[in-house]
N, C-alpha and C positions, 0 to 999 in steps of 0.2 A: 499564577503558576509560571515559572521561567522554563520555556521549551528548549531547552540546549541540553546535548549529552552530559551526564554526570561522569561517565566512564568511557574508556577507549573501547572501540569495537572494531570487528575485522572488516563486516560487509554491511551487516543489517543490525540496527538498534531499534527494538519497539518498546515503548512506554505506556502503559494504560493510563489514560485520562480520566475516565468515567465508565461507569456502566451500571446498567439496571435490566429488569427482564426484557426490555425491548431494544436494547442497543448496548455496543462497547464502542468507546471511542479511543483512538490511540493517536500517539506522534511517532512517526517512523522515519528514520534515517536510513538512506541505501547509498552506500560508497560505489558499489559496481553493478550489482543486477539483483533482480528477483526472478528466480527461475518460475517456468511456465507452470501454473497450478490454478486451480478452481475451488469455489466454496459452494458444495452442493445444496446448503441450506441457508445461506447468507447472501444479502446483497451487500454490495460496498460501496460508500461514497467516499470519494477522494478529493482533497482541496491541497493543491500545491503551494508550499509556504516558501521553498527554495530550490534552486537548481534546474536541471534541464535534462530530459530523458526521451528514450524512444519506448513509447508504450505500445503493447500489443494486447488488444481485447477481441477475442474471438478472430475473425479473419482481417481485422482492421490493424493498420500501424499507423500512429501518428506520434508528433513531438507534443511533450507536455513541458510547461514552465511556469514559474512563480505565477499565481493569480488563477489558474486553470481549475476548473470544478469538473468531475466527471462522475458517472455511476457505472457500475460493473454488476451486471444482474447474475442472480444465484445460477450456479452451474456452467458460467461461462469462463473459459480458459484466458489467464491473462498473466503477463510478465512485463519486467521493465529492464531496460539497458540504460545505465547512467551515461551521458555525453557531455556533462559539464565537468568543470576541473574540481568542484567540490560536491559533496553529498546532496542527493535530492531529499527534500524534507517534506513531508505531507501528513496532513490530519486525515486519519482513516476512521469512517464511522460504519460500522457493521451491524446489521439488524437480522435478526434478531441478537440477543445477547450472544457473545463469542466466548466459547469456553476452551478453544484450543485444539478441538478435534475435527474441525471441518475445512481443513487445508489439504486438498488432494493433488499432489504433483501429478502431471501429465506430460506425455513424451511430447516434443516438439518437432 
């Protein structure tokens, strides 16, 4: 499966790769930012395929780049600001299965 966007997008493009009752896997492209949010019932595992950004997870801020892997525990606020010239591209695996109702935006 080729992991390239098949359409133009403004800021964020999310494509589901697979899912079952235990997990949902996505490829995500981010051009600018992901606003501060949390998942009350999901743990998110991220692998960075391309780009560079400033990641916020809870009280921590750090730079992410190609090859980095990290986990965001359920209930933990997180955000991303892209600092590379091209989009950040990641694989996101959320467990259990993500049905689209567990994204809660929080005030930063």
